[in-house]
C-alpha positions as CSV (number, residue, x, y, z in Angstrom):
1,X,0.1,-0.2,0.0
2,X,3.2,2.4,0.9
3,X,4.1,2.0,-3.3
4,X,5.2,5.7,-4.5
5,X,2.6,7.9,-3.0
6,X,0.6,7.6,-0.1
7,X,-2.7,5.4,-0.8
8,X,-5.4,5.4,1.7
9,X,-7.6,1.9,1.4
10,X,-8.7,-0.5,4.1
11,X,-10.6,-4.1,3.4
12,X,-14.3,-3.6,1.9
13,X,-17.0,-6.3,3.3
14,X,-17.0,-6.8,-1.0
15,X,-13.2,-7.8,-1.0
16,X,-13.0,-9.1,-4.6
17,X,-12.5,-13.5,-4.1
18,X,-15.0,-14.3,-2.2
19,X,-14.5,-18.2,-0.9
20,X,-16.2,-19.8,-3.2
21,X,-19.3,-21.5,-2.1
22,X,-21.3,-25.2,-3.4
23,X,-17.2,-26.8,-3.4
24,X,-18.3,-29.8,-0.9
25,X,-17.4,-30.1,2.9
26,X,-14.0,-30.1,4.0
27,X,-14.2,-30.2,8.3
28,X,-11.7,-28.6,10.2
29,X,-10.4,-31.5,11.3
30,X,-8.7,-32.7,8.0
31,X,-6.5,-30.1,9.5
32,X,-5.3,-30.8,12.3
33,X,-2.4,-33.0,13.7
34,X,0.5,-33.6,16.2
35,X,3.1,-31.2,16.6
36,X,5.7,-31.6,19.8
37,X,6.3,-27.4,21.2
38,X,9.8,-28.2,20.7
39,X,9.9,-28.3,17.0
40,X,8.3,-24.6,16.8
41,X,11.5,-22.6,16.0
42,X,12.1,-19.6,18.1
43,X,15.1,-18.6,16.6
44,X,16.6,-18.7,12.8
45,X,18.9,-20.7,11.1
46,X,22.6,-19.3,11.6
47,X,22.7,-18.6,8.0
48,X,19.3,-19.0,5.9
49,X,20.6,-21.4,3.5
50,X,20.9,-23.3,6.6
51,X,17.7,-24.6,6.3
52,X,16.2,-28.0,5.9
53,X,14.3,-28.5,3.0
54,X,12.1,-31.8,2.8
55,X,11.2,-32.2,-0.8
56,X,7.4,-33.9,-2.1
57,X,7.3,-35.1,-5.8
58,X,3.6,-35.0,-6.4
59,X,3.9,-37.5,-8.8
60,X,5.2,-40.0,-7.1
61,X,4.9,-39.3,-3.5
62,X,8.5,-39.7,-2.9
63,X,9.7,-37.6,0.1
64,X,13.8,-36.6,-0.1
65,X,16.0,-34.3,2.7
66,X,17.6,-31.8,1.7
67,X,19.3,-28.6,2.4
68,X,17.4,-25.2,1.2
69,X,21.1,-24.6,-0.1
70,X,20.3,-27.6,-2.7
71,X,18.2,-25.3,-4.3
72,X,19.8,-24.2,-6.7
73,X,20.8,-28.0,-8.0
74,X,16.6,-28.8,-8.2
75,X,15.5,-25.5,-10.4
76,X,16.9,-24.7,-13.8
77,X,16.4,-22.6,-17.3
78,X,12.9,-23.6,-17.2
79,X,12.3,-22.5,-13.7
80,X,10.9,-18.8,-12.8
81,X,10.5,-18.0,-9.3
82,X,7.7,-15.7,-8.1
83,X,8.8,-13.5,-5.5
84,X,6.4,-11.9,-2.7
85,X,8.4,-8.7,-2.3
86,X,6.4,-7.0,0.7
87,X,8.2,-5.2,3.2
88,X,7.1,-6.3,6.7
89,X,6.5,-3.3,9.0
90,X,7.9,-2.9,12.4
91,X,4.1,-2.8,13.7
92,X,4.5,-3.4,17.2
93,X,5.0,-0.8,19.4
94,X,4.1,0.3,22.9
95,X,1.2,3.2,24.1
96,X,1.1,5.1,27.5
97,X,-1.7,6.5,29.3
98,X,-1.8,10.1,30.7
99,X,-2.5,8.2,33.6
100,X,-0.1,6.0,33.7
101,X,-1.3,2.4,32.1
102,X,0.8,0.9,29.2
103,X,-0.5,-0.6,26.2
104,X,0.5,-3.1,23.6
105,X,-0.3,-2.1,19.8
106,X,0.3,-3.6,16.4
107,X,-0.8,-1.5,13.4
108,X,-2.5,-3.4,10.8
109,X,-2.9,-0.3,8.3
110,X,-3.8,3.1,7.7
111,X,-7.0,4.0,6.5
112,X,-6.3,7.6,5.8
113,X,-4.2,10.4,7.0
114,X,-3.0,9.6,10.4
115,X,-6.0,7.4,10.6
116,X,-4.7,3.7,11.6
117,X,-6.4,0.5,12.1
118,X,-4.9,-1.5,15.2
119,X,-5.0,-4.1,17.8
120,X,-4.2,-3.5,21.4
121,X,-3.9,-5.4,24.4
122,X,-4.6,-3.8,27.5
123,X,-7.0,-1.2,26.1
124,X,-10.3,-2.0,28.5
125,X,-10.8,1.0,30.0
126,X,-9.7,2.9,27.2
127,X,-12.0,6.0,26.2
128,X,-13.3,7.4,23.1
129,X,-11.0,10.1,22.1
130,X,-8.6,9.9,25.0
131,X,-5.2,10.6,24.1
132,X,-2.3,8.3,24.8
133,X,1.4,8.8,23.1
134,X,4.1,6.2,21.7
135,X,6.8,5.1,24.4
136,X,10.0,4.9,22.4
137,X,11.9,2.2,21.0
138,X,15.4,3.9,22.4
139,X,14.8,6.3,24.4
140,X,11.6,7.7,26.1
141,X,10.9,10.7,28.1
142,X,7.8,10.6,30.4
143,X,6.2,7.5,27.6
144,X,6.9,9.8,24.8
145,X,8.9,9.9,21.8
146,X,11.0,13.1,21.0
147,X,11.2,14.1,17.4
148,X,13.8,16.5,15.8
149,X,12.1,20.0,16.0
150,X,10.1,19.3,19.3
151,X,7.8,17.4,17.6
152,X,6.3,14.6,19.3
153,X,3.0,12.3,18.0
154,X,-0.2,12.1,20.0
155,X,-2.0,8.8,19.6
156,X,-6.2,9.2,19.4
157,X,-8.8,6.5,20.5
158,X,-11.6,6.2,18.1
159,X,-13.9,3.7,17.6
160,X,-13.8,0.1,18.9
161,X,-14.4,-2.2,16.3
162,X,-14.5,-5.2,19.2
163,X,-12.4,-7.9,19.4
164,X,-9.2,-5.8,20.3
165,X,-9.3,-3.6,16.7
166,X,-9.7,0.0,17.2
167,X,-9.3,2.7,14.9
168,X,-6.9,5.4,16.2
169,X,-5.7,9.2,15.0
170,X,-2.1,9.8,14.7
171,X,-1.3,13.2,15.0
172,X,0.5,15.0,13.5
173,X,0.1,12.6,10.5
174,X,2.6,11.8,9.1
175,X,2.8,8.6,7.3
176,X,2.7,5.4,8.9
177,X,5.9,4.3,7.6
178,X,7.7,6.8,9.1
179,X,6.1,6.8,12.4
180,X,6.8,2.9,12.8
181,X,10.2,3.7,11.5
182,X,10.9,5.6,15.2
183,X,8.2,3.6,18.0
184,X,7.5,0.6,16.1
185,X,9.5,-3.2,16.9
186,X,9.3,-6.8,14.6
187,X,5.8,-8.3,14.7
188,X,6.6,-11.5,15.6
189,X,4.0,-14.5,15.4
190,X,2.7,-15.5,18.8
191,X,4.1,-18.7,18.5
192,X,8.0,-16.9,18.7
193,X,8.5,-15.8,22.3
194,X,9.9,-12.7,23.5
195,X,10.1,-10.1,26.1
196,X,7.2,-7.8,26.2
197,X,10.5,-4.8,27.0
198,X,12.6,-6.1,24.2
199,X,14.8,-8.4,24.6
200,X,18.5,-9.4,22.5
201,X,16.9,-11.1,20.2
202,X,15.3,-7.3,19.0
203,X,18.0,-6.5,16.2
204,X,18.2,-10.4,15.7
205,X,14.7,-10.0,14.1
206,X,14.7,-6.8,12.7
207,X,17.3,-8.3,10.4
208,X,16.2,-12.0,9.6
209,X,12.2,-11.6,10.3
210,X,12.4,-9.9,6.3
211,X,13.5,-11.4,3.0
212,X,16.5,-9.9,1.3
213,X,14.5,-9.0,-1.5
214,X,11.6,-7.0,0.4
215,X,10.9,-3.6,-1.2
216,X,7.5,-2.5,-0.8
217,X,6.4,-1.9,3.3
218,X,3.0,-2.6,4.5
219,X,2.6,-6.3,6.2
220,X,2.8,-7.2,9.6
221,X,4.0,-10.6,9.2
222,X,6.5,-12.2,6.8
223,X,6.6,-14.1,3.7
224,X,8.3,-16.7,5.2
225,X,9.7,-19.5,2.6
226,X,10.9,-16.3,1.1
227,X,13.1,-16.0,4.7
228,X,15.7,-18.9,3.7
229,X,16.9,-16.9,0.4
230,X,20.6,-15.5,0.3
231,X,22.5,-12.9,-2.3
232,X,24.7,-15.8,-3.0
233,X,21.7,-17.7,-3.5
234,X,19.7,-15.7,-5.9
235,X,23.1,-15.6,-7.9
236,X,23.6,-19.3,-8.0
237,X,19.9,-19.5,-9.1
238,X,20.2,-16.3,-12.0
239,X,23.9,-18.4,-13.2
240,X,21.7,-21.8,-13.7
241,X,19.2,-19.5,-16.0
242,X,16.5,-19.4,-13.6
243,X,14.6,-16.3,-13.7
244,X,12.6,-14.7,-11.0
245,X,9.7,-12.2,-11.1
246,X,8.6,-10.0,-8.0
247,X,4.5,-9.5,-6.7
248,X,3.2,-7.4,-3.9
249,X,1.0,-9.4,-1.0
250,X,1.0,-7.4,2.4
251,X,0.6,-10.0,4.7
252,X,-1.8,-9.7,6.9
253,X,-2.9,-10.9,10.9
254,X,-5.4,-12.4,9.2
255,X,-2.8,-15.3,8.3
256,X,-2.2,-16.3,12.2
257,X,-6.3,-16.5,12.9
258,X,-7.5,-20.2,13.5
259,X,-10.2,-21.3,11.4
260,X,-13.2,-21.5,13.5
261,X,-15.8,-23.1,11.8
262,X,-16.7,-27.5,11.3
263,X,-16.5,-27.4,7.5
264,X,-14.0,-24.5,5.3
265,X,-16.7,-23.8,3.1
266,X,-18.2,-21.6,6.0
267,X,-14.7,-19.6,6.7
268,X,-14.3,-16.2,6.4
269,X,-11.1,-15.1,4.1
270,X,-9.2,-12.4,5.5
271,X,-8.7,-9.7,3.4
272,X,-5.1,-8.6,1.8
273,X,-3.9,-6.1,-0.5
274,X,-2.2,-7.4,-3.3
275,X,-0.6,-5.6,-7.0
276,X,1.0,-7.6,-9.4
277,X,2.3,-5.2,-12.5
278,X,2.0,-5.2,-16.1
279,X,5.2,-5.8,-16.8
280,X,5.1,-8.6,-13.8
281,X,2.3,-10.6,-15.2
282,X,3.7,-10.0,-19.1
283,X,7.1,-12.3,-17.6
284,X,4.7,-15.1,-16.2
285,X,2.5,-15.4,-19.5
286,X,5.2,-15.9,-21.9
287,X,7.1,-17.8,-19.6
288,X,4.1,-19.8,-19.4
289,X,3.3,-19.9,-23.0
290,X,7.1,-21.2,-23.2
291,X,6.2,-24.4,-21.5
292,X,8.3,-23.3,-18.2
293,X,7.2,-24.2,-15.2
294,X,6.4,-21.5,-12.9
295,X,7.4,-21.5,-9.0
296,X,5.8,-20.0,-6.1
297,X,7.6,-18.6,-3.4
298,X,5.5,-19.2,-0.7
299,X,1.2,-19.1,-0.2
300,X,1.2,-15.7,-0.1
301,X,2.8,-15.5,-3.9
302,X,0.1,-18.3,-4.9
303,X,-3.2,-16.5,-3.4
304,X,-2.1,-13.0,-4.9
305,X,-1.6,-15.3,-8.3
306,X,-4.9,-16.8,-8.3
307,X,-6.4,-13.7,-7.2
308,X,-5.4,-11.9,-11.5
309,X,-6.1,-15.1,-13.1
310,X,-8.9,-15.3,-16.2
311,X,-10.2,-19.0,-17.1
312,X,-7.6,-19.1,-19.8
313,X,-5.0,-19.3,-17.1
314,X,-3.4,-16.1,-18.1
315,X,-2.7,-13.6,-15.3
316,X,-3.5,-9.6,-15.8
317,X,-2.1,-7.1,-14.1
318,X,-4.1,-5.5,-10.8
319,X,-4.1,-4.6,-7.6
320,X,-6.8,-5.1,-5.1
321,X,-7.9,-6.5,-1.9
322,X,-8.7,-10.2,-1.9
323,X,-10.4,-13.1,-0.2
324,X,-8.7,-15.7,-2.2
325,X,-9.5,-18.7,-0.4
326,X,-7.4,-22.2,-1.9
327,X,-9.1,-25.4,0.0
328,X,-9.5,-28.8,-1.2
329,X,-10.7,-29.4,-3.9
330,X,-9.4,-26.5,-5.5
331,X,-7.7,-26.3,-9.6
332,X,-5.0,-24.2,-9.4
333,X,-4.4,-22.0,-12.7
334,X,-0.4,-21.8,-13.5
335,X,1.6,-22.8,-10.5
336,X,3.5,-25.9,-10.8
337,X,5.7,-26.0,-8.0
338,X,5.5,-24.4,-4.8
339,X,8.4,-23.5,-2.1
340,X,6.8,-23.1,1.1
341,X,6.9,-23.5,5.5
342,X,5.5,-25.9,7.2
343,X,1.7,-24.1,8.9
344,X,-0.3,-24.2,11.9
345,X,-2.9,-26.8,12.6
346,X,-6.1,-25.9,11.6
347,X,-4.9,-22.6,9.4
348,X,-5.8,-21.1,6.2
349,X,-2.0,-22.2,5.4
350,X,-2.2,-25.5,5.7
351,X,-5.6,-25.9,3.7
352,X,-3.8,-24.2,0.5
353,X,-1.0,-26.6,1.1
354,X,-3.8,-29.6,1.0
355,X,-5.4,-28.3,-1.8
356,X,-2.4,-28.1,-3.6
357,X,-0.4,-31.3,-3.3
358,X,-3.3,-33.5,-1.9
359,X,-4.5,-34.0,1.6
360,X,-2.7,-37.6,2.6
361,X,0.5,-36.8,0.6
362,X,0.5,-33.6,3.1
363,X,-0.2,-35.6,6.2
364,X,2.4,-38.1,5.3
365,X,4.9,-35.3,4.6
366,X,3.8,-33.1,8.1
367,X,4.2,-36.8,10.2
368,X,7.6,-37.0,8.5
369,X,9.1,-33.7,9.5
370,X,7.7,-34.3,12.6
371,X,9.5,-37.9,12.7
372,X,12.8,-36.2,11.4
373,X,12.9,-33.2,13.9
374,X,12.4,-30.6,11.6
375,X,11.8,-27.0,12.5
376,X,8.5,-25.6,12.3
377,X,6.4,-22.1,11.3
378,X,8.1,-18.4,10.5
379,X,11.8,-19.4,11.5
380,X,11.6,-22.9,10.9
381,X,12.5,-25.3,7.6
382,X,10.7,-25.6,4.5
383,X,9.2,-28.0,1.9
384,X,9.8,-27.9,-1.8
385,X,6.6,-29.3,-3.4
386,X,6.9,-30.2,-7.5
């Protein structure tokens, strides 16, 4: 959303690509699996490419244990990588009430100049139009962050949307990306545990919870399949003739929301903003027409591509909010292989992976990963499904 000049938007109730109905029931229990807590990665691999890579051959069902650094040997000149270039905002922040109480916040998106939609924790006593102050990450004075020129940001509580969501006004109405750069921290998912006041991992997370090709600020969660890439690996892929193209999908908080309905056909998918530029759409279509393989890096790249593909399988340049929900059975139109991390039980991401590779093959792959003690979730290991 922060591409070029400032754009204002928030997900409408009729966002494009509402979940398709009438495809039959898919019980939520299909997304269950047992995972020992010790396998949830709390820190990234020492080097990004040190992550393990579980390879699943969809044609044969064969599973192979590899390293992510082996990816260059597995791809060639017939492959086109589709990367999500969203950049994670330092979206976590802390506020202080004038009465002294503190509130934890998470930026979701900017509705208009200085009008934010946020998640607030500890705000049960917050009153409409109450003034609050940001607590700076590095230095604070009476709970306020002093800016150059003596300015201060004030946050005023607006509408309580329920379930922890609020609309707030930030004064002066500077760009959210600029404000958060001064007051925010990495918005790690809840299963990665860090101290609320910050700890020795802050610098590590700022660097590692971001792909090396992140360019377009707007996400509040990382497209984690891309976290394994390094500049040398991308250079090696280029030498082998592997092309790559970028699109943008700003990953939202809903990516961590568990499915709570008994049947996935009844799930209301969260909306996320995506953009595919004309030049990128043209490259994807030309590669596909030549018989090349489209390799999506992450479920977010899949959702963005599927949100702008027509009935003939051609992608069209497009920018919009999408609620595209891919769950079994689903016919993918032009994604041939998928790089992805291991996903939470009862998540829409796991549903997408099952739709792509099959329910039973993914169940077997996840059992294999648990038995071999792969590391799971955002800072964990990866899968290649081809």
